[in-house]
N, C-alpha and C positions, 0 to 999 in steps of 0.2 A: 661525806655525801651519803645520801639516803640509800643508794643501791649497793653500797659497799660495807655494810655493817658486818658482814661476816668475814672471816679473817682474810686479809689482804697483806700479801707479802710481796716485796719488791721482785721486779723481774718476773711476775706471774705474767701469763699470756692474756691479754684483754682485747675484746672486740669493740672497735670504737666506731660507731655510726653517726656520720656527721651530716646534717641537712645543708644543702648548698644551692646556689642559684642554677637555673637550667633544668632540663626535663629528659626524660628517657636515657639513652646511652651517652647523651652528651655530658650528663652529670658528673663531677669529679670532686674529690674532696678537697677543702681548703688547706689542710694539712697534708703536705707531700707525702704519699705512700712509701717514698724511698727513704724516709727519715731512718736513723739509726734504730735497730730493733724492729722494724716492720718486717711481717711475715706474708701478707696477703693484701692486695688491692682489689676491691670489689667494684665492678662496672656495669652489671646488669640487673642484678637481683637485690643489691644493698648498696647504700651509699656510705662508703667508708673503708676502713682497712683494719687488719689485724696487727697488733705490735706488741712487743715486750716494753713494758713500762714500769718505771719506779712510781711510787706514790707522789713523789714531788712532779715528776713529768706528767701524771695524769691530772693533778691539780692545775698544772699550767694549761694543759690542753682544754680542761673543762671551762676556762675563763675565755676561750677563743670564740669569736662570732660564729654562730651555726651549730656549736655543739649541742647534741641531743642527749647522748646516753653512752656509757661504757659497761660493756657486759663482761663479767669474768668468763674465761673459756672454761667449759665443761668438757668432760670425756663420756662419749657415746660407746656403745658396743653393738657388735654385729648380732644381731637377734637370730625330660622324665619319660619312661617307657610307657606309662599307663595313663598319666592324667589328661593326655589329649582325648584318648578314647573314653574315659570315665566323664569328660566334660562334654562328650558328644561332638568332638571337633573332627574335621576331615582328614585324617591322616591315614594314607593307604598303607597297611602294614606290609613290610617286606620290600618296599620298592624305595630306592633313594629318592628319585625324582618324582615325588607325588605331586598331586594336583593342588594342593591348598595355595592360595594366593594370600594368606593371612599376613598382613603388615606391609604388603609391598610399597615402597617408597617412603617408608616412615623410619625415623631414627630413634632408637631407645638408649638414653644415656643411663648407665649403671654406676651408682655412687656406691663404692664397695672397697674391696681388698686388693684389687688387681684383678689380673686375668693370666691364664695359660694360653698364649696365642695359638700354639701349635696343636691344640686339640682338634680332632676332626668335627666337633661340634660347631668350630667356627671356621669350617672350610666354606669356600665361596662359590663352589660349582652353581652354576645356573643363576647367579646373583648379579643383577644390573650395577653399573657404578652408583655411588651414593649420589643424592640430589645435588642440583647445582647450588643450593643455598649452604651447603656444608662448608664450614670454615675450621673444622678442627685439625688436629695433627696427630701423629703417631710417634711415641717416644721410644718404641722398640727399634732396634737395629734391624737392617735387612729388610726382608719381605714379610715379616710377621703379621702385618696389616694387610688387609685385602678388602674386597667389596662387601663381606660379611662384617669383619671387625674393621671398621673404618678410621676408628680413633682410639688412642690409648694414652692417658696422661696420668703423671703422678702429681697430686696435690698436697702431699704430706709435706709440711714446712720442714719438718726435722729430717727430712731426706734430701732437701734441695741442695744441689751443689753450689758451692760457693763461687766457682768459676764459670757458672752458667751452664754447664753441661746437663743435658736432659737425662733424667734418671727413669729408666724403664719401669712401668707399673707391673712388675712381676708379683704374682699372687703366691705368696709364702704360707697362706692359710688354707685356701681352698674355696673359701666362702663366694668370693667374687665370681670365680669360674662357674660355680655351681649355679648362682642366680642369673648370670648372664645366659647361660645355656638354657635355662629354664624360661626365660622371657623370649629367647629368639634364636635359640640354637638350631643349626642345620640337623637334617635328619642322618642319624648314625644307626646302621643295621647291627643287630647282634649285641646291643649294649647290654650289661648285666654287672652286677656286683656279687662276686664269689660266687658265679653261676646262677644267680638268683635274679628275678623280675625281668626275664631276657624278652628282648623286643626292639622295636625302632624307638630310639630316643630322638625327641624333636621338640623344640620350643613351641610356646603358644603362637608366636608370630614368626615362623620360619623364613619368611621373605622380607623381614625387617632387618635394618642395618643396626649394628651394636657399636656404641662408643663407651669405653670404660675410663672411669675417674678414680684413681686409687686415692682414698682419703683416710685409710686405717692402717696402722703399723702396730698391732697389739690392739691398743684402743684407738678412738677415733675422735680426734678434737673438733669441737664444734666449729671453729675457725676454718679448719681444713674442710670440713663437709660443706660450709658455706661457700668456700672457694671452688669446690667440685661443682655445686649447683650453679654458681656464677659461670663456670667455664661451660658446663653443658648447654646453658641457655645461649651464651654467646656464641658457641660452636654451631647451633643450629638444631638441636635435639627437639624432638616433638612430644616424647614420653620420657619421664625420669622415673627409674626405679630405686628405691632406697630401703634396704632391709636393715636400718639402722635405729637404735632408739637410746634415748638419755633420760635424765630426771624431767618430771613433769615440771613445767614453768609458765608463767604468763607469757602470751605469745610475743611481745615486745621485748622479752629477755631471751627468746629461744630463736637460735641461728636457723633451725630447720623451718620454723614458722615463717620466719622473715624472709628466707631465701625462696622458700615455695610460694609465698605470696606474690614475690616478683616473678617467678616462673608462670604462675598462673595469669598474671597481667599480661604476659607475653604470649598466651595460648598454649603453654606447656602443661600436659597433663601430669601429675605427680601420685605415684602409689606409694604408700609407706606401711610399714609393719605396725600392727597394734601393739605388739609386745609380747613377751614369754613370761609374764608374772602372774598369770592365771592360777587358779580359779578365783583369785582375790578380787572383791568389788572394787572398782575405781582405780584398777592397777594400769589402765590404758595409758599408752604413750602416743605421741603424734596425732593429737586430736584437733587441730585446726580444721574448720569447716572446708577450706579449699583444697584440702588433702583428701584422697580416697584411703581410709584407715582399714586395713585388711586384717580379719581374724584368720584362725587356721582351723581346718576341719580334716577329718580322716577320709580314707578311700576305701573302696571294697577289694583291697588286696591285703593278704596276710603272707609274710615269710615264716611258716608255721613250724613250730616244734611242740611237741605234746608230751607232757609229764603224766606218767602212769604210776600210781602208788600200789604199795603191797596189798591194799584192801580192794583193788579193781578200779577205784576212782581214777578218772583221768581229766586233764585240763589242757586245753589248747594255749599256747604262748607263742612267741615269736623270736627268732634270731637270724642273722645274716650268715653266721658261721654254721654250715649244714655239713658235717663229716658225710662221707660217702656210704658208710654202713651204720645203721642204727644198732645199738647193742641190743642183744637178746637176753642178757642178764640184768638183774637189778643190783643197785649198790647200796649200801648203808646210807640213810638220809639223816641229816643232823642240822639243826637250827642254830645259825651264829650266834644268835642273841642269847644263848645259855652259857657263853664262855664265861660271863662274870666281868668282862672288861667294859668300862663305858662306850657305848655306841657301837659295841662289836657287831650288832646286828646289820651294820651298814658294810661290814667288810672293807673298811678302809685300810690304808697302809699301816701294817703292823698289828692289825686288830686282832689276827687269829693266831699270834704267837703263843706257844704254850697249850693251844687247844687242839685236840686229835681231829684232824679232817682227813688223814692218809687213806686213800682209797674209797672215799666217801662223796656222795652229792651234798652240797652246802646250799641251804636255804638263806639268802640274804635279802635286805630290803633296799629298793631302788631309792636313791637320793639325788636330787638334782645336781648337787655340788660335788659329787664324786663320780668319776669316770667310770663307766663299766669295765674298761680295760683295767683300771687300778683294782677294782674289785675281783676281776677273774684272776689277775696276777696274784693277788693276795691268797685266793683260794688254791691257785697252783703252787705257790710257794710252800704251803703246808702239805702238799701231797694229794690235794683234793682232785677228784677226776671229772666234776661236773659243777655246775651251779645253777639254782633256781632263783630267779631275781623278782622278788613280789613287790607290787606296788604298795606305797603307803595309802592310807584312807583317802586323801584329798586327791590322788590321781585316779582313783576309781577303776574303770573297766578298760582305760586306754593302755595299750601296749606298744611298744617301740621296736622296730626290727634294727638292732645294731651288731656292729661287727665284734662279737665276743672272741676272746682268746682261747677259750674251752668250750666243749659242749654245754650248752646252757639253754635255756628258756625264760623268757621275761613273761610273767604271768599277771593278770590283773589282782587287785586287792582282795577280792572275794575268794578267788582261787588260792591265793596264797595264805589267806586265813584259814582255809579248810586244810590246805597242806600242814599248816603249823598245828592245827588242832589235831591231826592224824598223827604226827610227830609225838605229841604229848599222850597220845591214847594208847601207845603200844610200847612195849619194850625194846623192840627190834624193828624200827620202821625203815622201810627199803623203797627205793623208786629207780626208775629209769627213763630216760629222754629219747624219744624217737623223732626223727626229722622228716618232714613230708614236702618241704620246698615251696614254692610259689603257689598260692591258693587264691584264686579270683572269685568274686561274687559274694564276699563276706558281708555280713549285717551286723549292726545298722551303719549305713553310709550313705552320705556323709553325716557325721556327727562332730559335735565342737569337742576339740581336744583340751585336755586339762590345762595346759600352759598357756593357752591363748588368753591374752589379757581382756579383762572385763571393763565395761562402763559401770556406772555412768561417768562421763568425762569430769575432771576436776576444774579443768579450765574453761570449758564450754558446756555446762550442765544442761543448757537449752536445746542443745544439738544432740541427736541420738548418734552415739558412736559404740562400737566401731560401725562402720558403713556396710560391710559385705564381708562374706566368708569365702575362702578359696582353699584348694588342697595344700596342706601344710605338713602332712604326717607321712614319714616314710617315702619321701620324693627322691627318685633317681634323676640324677644330672650329672654333667661332666665334671671331672676332678683332677687336679694335677698329679696325685700321687698313687701309688698301689695302696690298695685298702684291705686290712684285716690279715688274717692267717689263712693261706690257700689251703684248700681240702684237698688238693692234688698238685702234682708238677705243673708249672708254667712252661710250656713247651715254646711258645711264640709270645712275645709281650704283646698286649692289646691296648687300646685305648682304656684309661681308667675312668671309672664312674664311682658315684658314691650315693648311699641312700642316707639323708639326713632329715630332721624335722624341725620346724620352727615357724613362726609368722615370717622369718626371713624367706621360707620357701613359698609360702602363700603369695607374698607380695609381688614377685615377678611374674606369676601366673597371671595376676590382674594387670600388671603392667603390659604383658604380651597381648592380653585380649583387649585392652585400651588401644594398643597399636593396630589391632585388626580392625577396631571399629573406625579410628582415625583413618586408616587406609580407605575404608568404605565411604566414610562421611568427612572428607577433609575440612569442610567449613564449620564443623561442630565445635563448640568451645568445651574447655575441660569440664564445666559444671553439666554440660548437655551429655557428655560420654559418662560421666558419674551417674547422672540421673538415668540413663539407659541401662546401666548395670544394676542399679539398686531396684528400680521398679519392676524388673523382669526377673528378679532373683527367685529361687526356689526355696519354699518354706517346708518342704517336706523332703525325707529320705527318698532312696530308690524304691522303697516298699510303699510309698505313698503316705508314711506315718510322719508326724511332727518330728522335726529334728530335735535330737536329744544331746545332753551334755555328757560329761565324763562319768557321771552316776547314772546314767540312762533315765534321767529326768528330763521333761520338756525343756529344752534351751530358751532362755529368755532372749529378747533383743539385744539386751546388754552383752549378749555372748556372740550372738548371730549377725547383729546389725539386720539389714533388710533380708538377709537369707543368703544362700549359696548361690555363686556366680551360674548364670546360664548363658553360655557366649553365643548360642544361636539366637535366642530371644533377644538378647542385649543389642544384637546388630540391627534389629527392627523393632523398637520399643512402642511405635505408634505416637506417644506422647513424651515429651520431656519436661522437666522442670530447669529452667535456665537461670543464672545468676550471674549478674556483671560485676566487675571489680568494684564499681561505685556502691553497689549494694552491700559488698563486704565492708566497705570504708564506712557506712551507715551502722552496719552491726557492730563493728569494731568501736565506733564512737559511743556505742550504749555500755560499753565495759571499761573504756580507757580514757585516759585524758588525752588532750590534742597533741602533747608532745609524745607520749607514749604510741599513739596511732601514726604519728609522723615517722617514728623509727621504722614501722613496718612498711609504710607506704613510700618510703625514700623520697618524700617531699614534704614541705610544710601543709599540715592539715589543721583548719580550724573547724572543731566539731560543732560550733554554734552555728556554722553556716551549712552544715551537712544535714541530710535528712536521716534522723536517727532511726534505726531499725532494731527492734527488739529480737532477741534470738529466736523466740518462738515464730516471728513473722519473716524471718529470712526465707527465701523461696526455695527451701531445701526439699529434696525429695523424700525425706521422712518427717513426721510431725510429732513435736513434743508439747504437751500440753501441762503447764504448772497449775497445780490444784491450790487455791489459796487455803490458809488455815480456817477461815471463816468464810463459809460459801453458801450464799442463800440462792433460793430457786429463781429469784427474780433478775439475777445477774449472770446469764450464761457466758462462757469463754468464747471468743471468737478469734478463729486463725484463718488468715487469708493465703491463698496460693494461687499461682498462675500457671498453665501448662501451655506447651506450643505443639502444634501438631506437625509431626514429621513423617506421618504415615500417609494413608490413603486419603484421596479427596473425591468425592464427599465422604464424611464419616460422622457417626453419632456415637458417643459414649454415654453409659448409663452409670450412674454411681449405685455401689454396693458397699455395704459398712459391715465389717467384723465387729460387733459390738462388745465392748468390755463389760464384763459381767458384775454389776453392783455399783461401781464407783461413779459412773457418769453414762449419760446417754448421748450419743453422738449422731448429728444429722449434718447434711451438707446442703448448700443452696448455690446455685440451681442444682438440681439432680440430674439434668441432661445437658451435655455439652455437645453442640453441633458445629462442625467445621467444613467450610465450603472451599478453603484455600490451602495451599501449603505454607507451613510456617505461620499459620494464623494463631494468635493466642487468645487464650479465655480464662477469665478469673473466676473463682469460686470462694465461698466461705465454709469453714468447717465450724459447726456451732455444738458446743459441749455444755451439757446442762446436768445438774446433779441427779445421781441416781437414787435408787431406794435403799442403799446399803448393801449388806450381803457380803459376798466374797470380794476381797480387794485385788481383783485382778488388774494389773497395770499395763496391759498391753492389747491393742486392737488393731484395725487396719481399715483404710479406705481404698477400694479398687474402682477404677474407671475401666468399665468394660464395653468392647465394641465387637463387632462381628469377627475382627481378626486379631484383637489384642486384649490383654489384661494388664493395666498400669496399676501396679500396687504400692502403696505408701504405708509402712507400719506407723502406728501412732502409739506412743509411749505417754503415760501419765506420771508426772513427778508429784508424789505425796509429800505434804509438809512434814 
């Protein structure tokens, strides 16, 4: 069979999606999901089931009426006290019962590693019961679930009990607890990690309900993730947060794309992570247009440690481990890379054996695949007294606050290069590390972090991805375990929190903000909520300068998407670009065969009877213009869009264009949109003509400006 050219072994896990008669939730598979080897039956967002099949069983099934496709199971991976304040959200510091109504009546389903239900971030003080539509359950024993954590299920097939006993979705990793509390955690006073970032920890939607669906144990199987999405939709969730990522693949072969399409059709908003494989171009994951794909940016907070060299130069860095007393004496300084062992500069396990680091501060290089704990323990094992962890070039200026096991400072590449040059310039280099605690107001912020995956999308290059940026660096949220090495005695155990980084952290921020918008505008579609976020996003940092990337160069749209989330503006966008499920089907028919589209749609689709929509003509809040190889001035490119008035009546919007320099000239017709009714729609055309050459800047923007609102759509130009 065409889709199984790569290695197929018997008893591998396959996702079988079978088209059948019926519609909606009444659809069921022709083949019984209770057959031997079945793992999951899907009822709400996919038509089919997951099973372990031999090659012979698969071939027999493929001959059955209604069979569409079988997809090899893939393994996916999992990819706060200050962020509400940084985002301008109304959290009254110092009071548990603050006045924010964000997310009231909305249910957020978190597809992740499970949850630690006894954490105070999931306390239900002041929470009303869940809405009447809620159909979920709690697989914890006793009273672990409440009006905040209203549901908790395990969907990991490998953990399923043979006798039908429900398996509690205990979080053995911490990731799910962290993301759930970021999205909708209750307020917790005095939250901190090792005494740093002290404040009130609260989720983005503190009055929203949480339902946890555990789909990961180590890795996360696509079939289990799809089961989690299916359960969340069936249980009545309004928003889904998924900080997971796997290999990029066509949408009809991607369980996340298939499941989230079904969720979107049922009115469920889905926030997903862009991935942590940046800054490489086209490293983006989760790029279907019906998802909100979230990039990660920095905040204006540093957990500061400072390196001072013997020549008087000093460099700011970060560490969560902050000893109470900073040393007043300097120690000998050595670069691990001169030891002569391969890759010794990374300070991996055993790399410093035979190299004299006793009583010295060791300069090591940060590497994503080696834990800072491993690096610190290697320095300690040789008798080192401290560590400076320098970035490699691709990581640039970004630094992460991490729980080191010894006095340390993580510094940027340029600081690290200067420190290394100092070591090489003198016979007796020395240094000391001082610790300054939590520093607010650092700049530039927000900026795009190095690990945030970049576009353009491989699967949907005609749609600008990622969609938007949210806080994803050094985010504090709930954690099931104690963190790091305490700098003093722990007299009374306190709730544990952790500071970690990733697009996994930015994703639940946007899910919580989506819940807040849904609470205020319950009738808005997922596309309308996405549009509200994207068209009101900030394109500058807190200093008013363009957002920068990890090298402090102006970040491109393929890094930022539409910009950085602005929650207050997103709640009142003025205009929205809406997209119906049928529009997405027309878009899919421009990419795939009828059979492939049927897999995604969960029903037979004949693309010859569907109005096909080119990707550039999908009514997306951003605009992508494909520039042909041969382009003459008599043939302009026309892109059409339609906006809906969700603001004041009457209102008038005027077009303003941020022109790309050189490659093209952009105009819009009409240049004025007048609205006299609520929810009134107006169409317009963006006309792109060849420019006069010069600089090949590939991004611009269209802004619709009224007395009250600015509705901005980024325009990207795809060069041949």
